[in-house]
MARTI-724441 format. One record per residue: residue number from 0; residue in three letters; x, z, y of N, C-alpha, C in turn. Coordinates in steps of 0.001 Angstrom, whole numbers, plus 500000, padded with zeros to 6 digits. Each point is the difference from the previous one (the first is absolute). Layout:
N
R seq type   n_c1   n_c3   n_c2  ca_c1  ca_c3  ca_c2   c_c1   c_c3   c_c2
R NUM  Ala      X      Z      Y      X      Z      Y      X      Z      Y
...
This chain:
233
R seq type   n_c1   n_c3   n_c2  ca_c1  ca_c3  ca_c2   c_c1   c_c3   c_c2
R   0  Unk 864030 927529 662578 498914 499043 499791 500502 498568 500192
R   1  Unk 499529 499073 499155 500387 498608 500183 499610 499494 501379
R   2  Unk 500863 499185 500593 499754 499493 501344 499639 498532 499999
R   3  Unk 499891 499402 501204 499572 498607 500112 501096 498978 499727
R   4  Unk 501250 500413 499958 501088 499043 499782 499922 499403 498599
R   5  Unk 500337 498716 499843 500035 499414 498659 501101 500638 499169
R   6  Unk 499856 499902 498692 500906 500674 499070 500602 498984 499038
R   7  Unk 501299 500116 499773 500672 499242 498949 500516 500979 498959
R   8  Unk 499800 499670 498731 500519 500786 498886 501046 499163 499280
R   9  Unk 501205 500544 499898 501099 499310 499331 500335 500763 498732
R  10  Unk 499724 499391 498871 500215 500599 498691 501337 499503 499458
R  11  Unk 500930 500930 499844 501360 499611 499659 500802 499816 501268
R  12  Unk 500030 501052 500806 500581 499924 501347 501490 500288 499955
R  13  Unk 500771 499000 499640 501443 500146 499931 500674 499748 501334
R  14  Unk 501340 500030 500028 500743 499910 501261 500086 498597 500587
R  15  Unk 499646 498975 499252 500115 498636 500516 498632 499475 500440
R  16  Unk 499259 499395 499094 498705 499422 500366 499032 501072 500479
R  17  Unk 499911 501105 499272 499045 501044 500364 500191 500509 501415
R  18  Unk 501221 500366 500329 500262 500546 501333 499840 498948 501088
R  19  Unk 500430 498777 499731 499888 498944 501010 498543 499657 500283
R  20  Unk 499192 499924 498958 498573 499712 500194 499332 501150 500745
R  21  Unk 500359 501224 499647 499451 501166 500698 500325 499948 501485
R  22  Unk 501235 499686 500328 500403 499930 501408 499264 498894 500741
R  23  Unk 499826 498859 499346 499291 498884 500637 498573 500387 500345
R  24  Unk 499289 500558 499046 498590 500320 500231 499842 501207 500918
R  25  Unk 500906 500961 499908 499937 501146 500911 500164 499540 501443
R  26  Unk 500869 499011 500218 500224 499493 501361 498782 499270 500549
R  27  Unk 499084 499625 499106 498777 499307 500413 498805 500943 500100
R  28  Unk 500253 501296 499849 498927 500973 500159 499380 500518 498725
R  29  Unk 500546 499625 498858 499473 500486 498724 500518 501401 499693
R  30  Unk 499166 500781 499350 500475 501206 499344 500479 499605 498607
R  31  Unk 501038 500675 499535 500698 499567 498796 499929 501070 498920
R  32  Unk 499637 499580 498801 500080 500863 498824 501033 499406 499053
R  33  Unk 500959 500811 499606 501064 499570 499097 499891 500764 498690
R  34  Unk 500083 499288 498886 499914 500637 498692 501195 499596 499152
R  35  Unk 500676 500997 499445 501141 499764 499115 500309 501299 499269
R  36  Unk 500732 499906 498916 500346 501213 499250 500882 500937 500803
R  37  Unk 500815 499449 500891 500999 500801 500711 499480 500629 501288
R  38  Unk 498781 499678 500404 499473 500498 501272 499319 501351 499837
R  39  Unk 500006 500778 501087 499343 501301 500012 499024 500057 501170
R  40  Unk 498781 500462 499729 498985 500046 501054 500398 500956 501119
R  41  Unk 500842 500970 499682 500446 500948 501027 500779 499315 501115
R  42  Unk 500518 498815 499721 500765 499257 501008 499128 499061 500828
R  43  Unk 498694 500070 499823 499082 499127 500730 499977 500340 501486
R  44  Unk 499556 499030 500812 499805 500194 501436 498554 499654 500344
R  45  Unk 499660 500075 501282 498633 499684 500406 499625 498556 499685
R  46  Unk 500966 499106 500052 499723 498578 499795 500539 499441 498688
R  47  Unk 500604 500855 499183 500522 499544 498711 499749 501054 498938
R  48  Unk 499274 499609 498978 499698 500878 498881 500874 499609 498817
R  49  Unk 500753 500958 499474 500816 499785 498809 499288 500592 498794
R  50  Unk 499990 499257 498904 499324 500453 498787 500918 499777 498804
R  51  Unk 500152 501020 499181 500769 499870 498764 499137 499299 498959
R  52  Unk 500441 498846 499538 499211 499204 499059 500901 499439 498914
R  53  Unk 499570 500169 498744 500714 499427 498861 499193 498809 499498
R  54  Unk 500505 498788 500205 499240 498805 499659 499977 499715 498508
R  55  Unk 500742 500771 499217 499869 499921 498550 498704 500653 499538
R  56  Unk 499375 500761 500883 498717 500651 499724 498940 499397 500923
R  57  Unk 499207 499042 499527 499025 499340 500868 499011 500949 500671
R  58  Unk 499728 501146 499381 499090 500959 500632 500556 500531 501315
R  59  Unk 501322 500009 500128 500621 500420 501262 499591 499085 501151
R  60  Unk 499761 498738 499697 499619 499043 501042 498625 500343 500559
R  61  Unk 499083 500378 499128 498667 500407 500457 500109 501218 500904
R  62  Unk 500787 500980 499586 500184 501206 500807 500637 499676 501347
R  63  Unk 500899 499033 500005 500656 499603 501247 498994 499414 500980
R  64  Unk 499150 499108 499538 498972 499428 500876 499066 501081 500530
R  65  Unk 499634 500937 499141 499116 501088 500429 500644 500811 501111
R  66  Unk 501279 500297 499839 500704 500797 501008 500132 499239 501317
R  67  Unk 500313 498730 499941 500120 499196 501225 498673 499959 500744
R  68  Unk 498924 499793 499280 498679 499950 500631 499666 501323 500674
R  69  Unk 500360 501110 499344 499712 501320 500564 500774 500261 501287
R  70  Unk 501255 499594 500034 500889 500367 501104 500017 498958 501114
R  71  Unk 500112 498730 499634 500156 498949 501008 498789 499087 500133
R  72  Unk 499277 499831 498913 498883 499064 499982 500209 498944 498925
R  73  Unk 499069 499085 499887 500058 498953 498981 501057 498968 500381
R  74  Unk 500935 499702 499116 501013 498991 500347 499406 498597 500052
R  75  Unk 500289 499295 501085 499558 498608 500121 501077 499030 499540
R  76  Unk 501227 500497 499850 501098 499211 499436 500653 500837 498905
R  77  Unk 500159 499405 498830 500640 500680 498871 501140 499121 499498
R  78  Unk 501160 500606 499850 501176 499300 499482 500402 500648 498684
R  79  Unk 500056 499205 498929 500491 500520 498730 501430 499513 499816
R  80  Unk 500934 500911 500190 501421 499662 500010 500766 500700 498877
R  81  Unk 499289 500666 499093 500658 500672 498883 500417 498974 498951
R  82  Unk 501070 500285 499313 500465 499104 498950 500940 500714 499054
R  83  Unk 500092 499477 498778 500861 500626 499003 500529 498936 499044
R  84  Unk 501176 500259 499456 500631 499077 499055 500816 500776 498991
R  85  Unk 499801 499686 498732 500912 500419 498946 500708 498744 499516
R  86  Unk 501270 499817 500346 500696 498763 499615 500099 499870 498481
R  87  Unk 499824 498786 499533 500161 499717 498575 501222 499110 499799
R  88  Unk 500585 499992 498809 501102 499068 499750 499530 498565 500247
R  89  Unk 500804 499171 500630 499563 498635 500315 499511 499208 498794
R  90  Unk 500565 500292 498822 499631 499253 498797 499019 500750 499110
R  91  Unk 499451 501128 500502 499067 500797 499190 499024 500738 500913
R  92  Unk 499023 499301 500586 499106 500625 500976 499118 501100 499428
R  93  Unk 499832 500041 498673 499148 501022 499398 500786 501213 499511
R  94  Unk 501222 500146 500444 500827 501128 499576 499653 501292 500728
R  95  Unk 499261 499923 501095 499649 501222 500727 498922 500761 499242
R  96  Unk 499886 501296 500287 499039 500831 499280 498584 499774 500520
R  97  Unk 499025 500302 499156 498600 499893 500413 499702 500964 501137
R  98  Unk 500567 501196 499946 499774 500968 501080 500481 499448 501339
R  99  Unk 501162 499376 499993 500531 499427 501240 499126 498854 500481
R 100  Unk 499563 499148 499082 499141 498876 500376 498683 500502 500579
R 101  Unk 499398 500993 499353 498734 500546 500499 500166 500642 501373
R 102  Unk 501089 500725 500202 500241 500614 501307 500148 498936 501080
R 103  Unk 500784 498985 499710 500224 498957 501000 498730 499208 500277
R 104  Unk 499193 499744 498973 498732 499303 500226 499050 500858 500828
R 105  Unk 500037 501308 499783 499162 500887 500813 500389 499904 501469
R 106  Unk 501294 499972 500270 500476 499945 501385 499795 498616 500602
R 107  Unk 500301 498958 499240 499959 498639 500527 498604 499394 500041
R 108  Unk 499084 500500 499158 498696 499346 499888 498821 500966 500022
R 109  Unk 499987 500988 499104 498808 500844 499893 499738 500766 501286
R 110  Unk 501020 500594 500579 499801 500723 501259 499685 499046 501148
R 111  Unk 500499 498770 499919 499635 498996 501006 498524 499645 499882
R 112  Unk 499494 499905 498771 498570 499770 499783 499177 501119 500615
R 113  Unk 500396 501238 499736 499269 501143 500551 500058 499985 501523
R 114  Unk 501155 499671 500555 500138 499941 501455 499078 498946 500601
R 115  Unk 499947 498829 499377 499114 498945 500497 498537 500417 499865
R 116  Unk 499679 500653 498909 498639 500492 499783 499604 501005 501075
R 117  Unk 500884 500931 500281 499731 500995 501034 499952 499359 501389
R 118  Unk 500851 499026 500235 500001 499312 501293 498666 499318 500247
R 119  Unk 499468 499330 498998 498722 499295 500139 498867 500981 500297
R 120  Unk 500010 501135 499336 498977 501014 500283 500063 500436 501457
R 121  Unk 501206 500137 500524 500155 500378 501397 499640 498886 500954
R 122  Unk 500416 498769 499688 499704 498870 500883 498496 499874 500249
R 123  Unk 499209 500304 498980 498545 499870 500120 499422 500940 501050
R 124  Unk 500733 501060 500338 499520 500970 500985 500537 499745 501402
R 125  Unk 500893 499038 500140 500637 499748 501290 499200 499012 500841
R 126  Unk 500159 500048 501319 499295 499052 500868 500513 498576 499810
R 127  Unk 499231 499044 500473 500313 498586 499772 501348 499599 500572
R 128  Unk 500425 500632 501095 501245 499591 500653 501254 500557 499322
R 129  Unk 499857 500883 499018 501162 500610 499339 500794 498955 499217
R 130  Unk 501292 500258 499827 500894 499015 499368 499656 499737 498537
R 131  Unk 499643 501023 499244 499586 499878 498601 500959 499110 499208
R 132  Unk 501258 500408 499962 501052 499191 499380 500758 500803 498951
R 133  Unk 500295 499361 498876 500749 500622 498912 501199 499114 499682
R 134  Unk 501185 500604 500005 501238 499271 499735 500695 500571 498771
R 135  Unk 500338 499134 499062 500808 500384 498846 501379 499384 500185
R 136  Unk 501019 500848 500021 501365 499503 500147 500474 499440 498666
R 137  Unk 500084 498686 499942 500394 499346 498767 501422 499473 500052
R 138  Unk 500291 499122 499072 501265 499263 499985 499761 498720 499214
R 139  Unk 501043 499318 499644 499868 498680 499377 499587 500058 498531
R 140  Unk 499921 501212 499425 499775 500141 498566 498607 499592 499538
R 141  Unk 499072 499776 500913 498681 499524 499570 500020 498515 499643
R 142  Unk 501084 499288 500341 500046 498569 499701 501259 499562 499266
R 143  Unk 500909 500909 499741 501201 499625 499257 500531 501221 499251
R 144  Unk 501012 499800 499187 500621 501110 499279 501407 500229 500528
R 145  Unk 500421 501252 499942 501378 500378 500285 500487 500850 498832
R 146  Unk 501199 499772 499496 500501 500791 498875 499932 501494 500304
R 147  Unk 499544 500758 499018 499928 501465 500056 498811 500532 500791
R 148  Unk 499178 499141 500599 498907 500452 500860 498623 499804 499356
R 149  Unk 499932 499912 498670 498743 499671 499351 498883 500965 500350
R 150  Unk 500249 501320 499931 498874 500922 500168 499502 500022 501442
R 151  Unk 500903 499853 500968 499525 499912 501376 499260 498684 500234
R 152  Unk 500482 498931 499391 499316 498721 500131 498595 500037 499438
R 153  Unk 499815 500709 498892 498661 500131 499431 499068 500698 500985
R 154  Unk 500500 501069 500632 499185 500726 500965 499730 499215 501262
R 155  Unk 501024 499332 500530 499815 499205 501219 499033 498849 499751
R 156  Unk 500089 499373 498835 499103 498889 499684 498552 500462 499936
R 157  Unk 499779 501138 499356 498641 500532 499918 499466 500354 501379
R 158  Unk 500834 500597 500824 499553 500391 501336 499787 498787 500898
R 159  Unk 500805 498958 499825 499775 498763 500742 498635 499422 499654
R 160  Unk 499645 500031 498727 498678 499523 499579 498898 500805 500680
R 161  Unk 500181 501310 500069 499003 500839 500679 499847 499612 501460
R 162  Unk 501108 499756 500681 499930 499645 501416 499296 498661 500191
R 163  Unk 500278 499039 499122 499336 498703 500099 498502 500142 499761
R 164  Unk 499644 500770 498975 498584 500209 499697 499288 500712 501142
R 165  Unk 500651 501013 500567 499383 500764 501084 499855 499163 501261
R 166  Unk 501012 499194 500313 499931 499155 501195 498808 499060 499933
R 167  Unk 499715 499484 498803 498858 499103 499830 498679 500766 500002
R 168  Unk 499969 501128 499305 498745 500730 499823 499493 500643 501281
R 169  Unk 500911 500513 500831 499598 500769 501179 500120 499219 501305
R 170  Unk 500286 498718 499901 500220 499186 501198 498818 500048 500959
R 171  Unk 498797 499870 499461 498812 499965 500859 499690 501354 500632
R 172  Unk 500572 501064 499458 499807 501331 500572 501069 500342 501036
R 173  Unk 500942 499106 500177 501038 500224 500999 501137 500881 499537
R 174  Unk 500111 500238 498671 501107 500779 499465 501127 499035 499638
R 175  Unk 501225 500334 500386 501137 499107 499775 500980 500623 499003
R 176  Unk 500456 499186 499064 500928 500459 498964 501177 499034 499897
R 177  Unk 501209 500572 499891 501208 499174 499994 501037 500520 499009
R 178  Unk 500626 499066 499311 501209 500259 499215 501141 499432 500831
R 179  Unk 500891 500866 500466 501010 499613 500987 501370 499898 499332
R 180  Unk 500655 498869 500197 501264 499710 499322 500966 499370 500994
R 181  Unk 500993 500777 500455 501003 499452 500907 501009 499156 499221
R 182  Unk 500294 498819 500518 500940 499080 499367 501134 499628 500950
R 183  Unk 501035 499413 499437 501009 499328 500800 499412 498690 500517
R 184  Unk 500672 499383 500959 499473 498784 500617 499811 498867 498996
R 185  Unk 500801 499988 498932 499874 498939 498996 498969 500324 498928
R 186  Unk 499333 501134 500133 498952 500373 499062 500453 500840 498835
R 187  Unk 501276 500269 499881 500488 500838 498912 499760 501474 500320
R 188  Unk 500135 500822 498972 499705 501422 500145 500946 500665 500991
R 189  Unk 499447 500911 500794 500810 500800 500914 499975 501439 499505
R 190  Unk 501153 500519 499644 500055 501331 499405 500129 501100 501051
R 191  Unk 500679 499718 501092 500098 500975 501091 498969 499632 501063
R 192  Unk 498784 500439 499774 498907 499601 500884 500086 500741 501331
R 193  Unk 499356 499452 501006 500075 500518 501362 498731 500775 500342
R 194  Unk 500143 501297 500225 498842 500840 500292 499287 499605 501271
R 195  Unk 500754 499747 501063 499388 499639 501280 499237 498689 499903
R 196  Unk 500518 499052 499218 499299 498727 499820 498671 500212 499287
R 197  Unk 499977 500917 499041 498734 500341 499345 499029 500620 501001
R 198  Unk 500494 500915 500826 499132 500629 500990 499365 498986 500925
R 199  Unk 500776 499030 500452 499482 498953 500893 498926 499170 499304
R 200  Unk 500283 499594 498758 499036 499190 499258 498718 500776 499729
R 201  Unk 500138 501246 499549 498820 500809 499706 499132 500153 501246
R 202  Unk 500633 500244 501134 499242 500168 501242 499235 498728 500351
R 203  Unk 500653 498864 499907 499346 498738 500337 498829 499713 499065
R 204  Unk 500180 500255 498717 498928 499751 499037 498855 500991 500164
R 205  Unk 500331 501249 500310 498954 501002 500217 499163 499665 501225
R 206  Unk 500632 499456 501032 499302 499660 501237 499174 498723 499882
R 207  Unk 500306 499160 499032 499257 498750 499830 498560 500295 499583
R 208  Unk 499091 499154 500414 498582 500212 499709 499592 499512 498620
R 209  Unk 500799 499135 499396 499635 499419 498714 501145 500119 499001
R 210  Unk 499657 499848 498734 500979 500036 498922 500921 498787 500080
R 211  Unk 501306 500246 499934 500970 498921 499891 500335 499761 498542
R 212  Unk 501002 499185 499702 500406 499794 498610 500332 501339 499333
R 213  Unk 499367 500267 498875 500178 501304 499348 501453 500211 499572
R 214  Unk 500668 498912 499592 501409 500068 499614 500832 499743 501248
R 215  Unk 500434 501084 500627 500712 499915 501270 501501 499947 499765
R 216  Unk 500479 498843 499573 501438 499776 499967 500446 499754 501436
R 217  Unk 501015 500732 500426 500406 499867 501396 501513 500106 500141
R 218  Unk 500481 499505 501126 501417 500019 500335 500162 500723 501325
R 219  Unk 500967 500896 500066 500261 500722 501242 500262 499021 501144
R 220  Unk 499330 500234 501121 500177 499155 501167 499171 498734 499981
R 221  Unk 499360 499720 498866 499160 498802 499858 498545 500379 499776
R 222  Unk 499793 500998 499139 498651 500377 499612 499612 499331 498698
R 223  Unk 498701 499826 499794 499505 499432 498748 500603 498622 499745
R 224  Unk 500424 499775 498747 500521 498695 499608 499590 499728 498562
R 225  Unk 499465 498832 499771 499477 499628 498685 501136 499501 499105
R 226  Unk 500139 500616 498808 501052 499611 499061 499423 499676 498626
R 227  Unk 498812 499483 499954 499266 499881 498742 500737 499194 498931
R 228  Unk 500730 498971 500390 500590 499108 499005 501362 500461 499486
R 229  Unk 500513 501100 500557 501359 500411 499649 500098 500575 498592
R 230  Unk 499037 500830 499620 500013 500632 498685 498643 499805 499336
R 231  Unk 499997 500087 498691 498741 499979 499263 500159 500877 498775
R 232  Unk 499148 501011 499889 500101 500936 498887 499224 499457 498804
């Protein structure tokens, strides 16, 4: 039976950000649900539920939320950390197949939409003091281009728009939405992101009572840092 402990659901629970965020929230008393294609529910523990989820199939996300609610309770913090890329030739971004583009958009955007939709349904049932926070793990592609990354950039840009829209729409209800993008100190893209730094930031934002800047560009050891003038898409 679901218990009184708060619940975090991490969608796309890989070995870096996913595991670090899970450890951070578990250390604060949260029960943890992890969803990824490689996980098996048989490996779950009393405080950690593993769910096999294919983010190329958005219906899997609905089933994942249903299972988490049944076993642990309604998640008050949701992290969407799944991502996909089919690299294209630098001089021919439309050379990738439609099937690959559709799959990557499903993982980068459509399943993120479903996750946010399911999160909002759950937030409405939670008490006023619950964190009610949704985090989308982004990167710099919502504001600039990188050669060969067109299809991921399309998905990240769409999901960034969703986070901005949600942060504005649900602000008065106390629901918080963030597009999180770790950068180097000079504001350029950081490719080897730090999982523990994400865990620290997510915890601080989840604990805050109000919505912060929806576009959470941050630097390890510094926290949120505004880089608005550096790039323009």
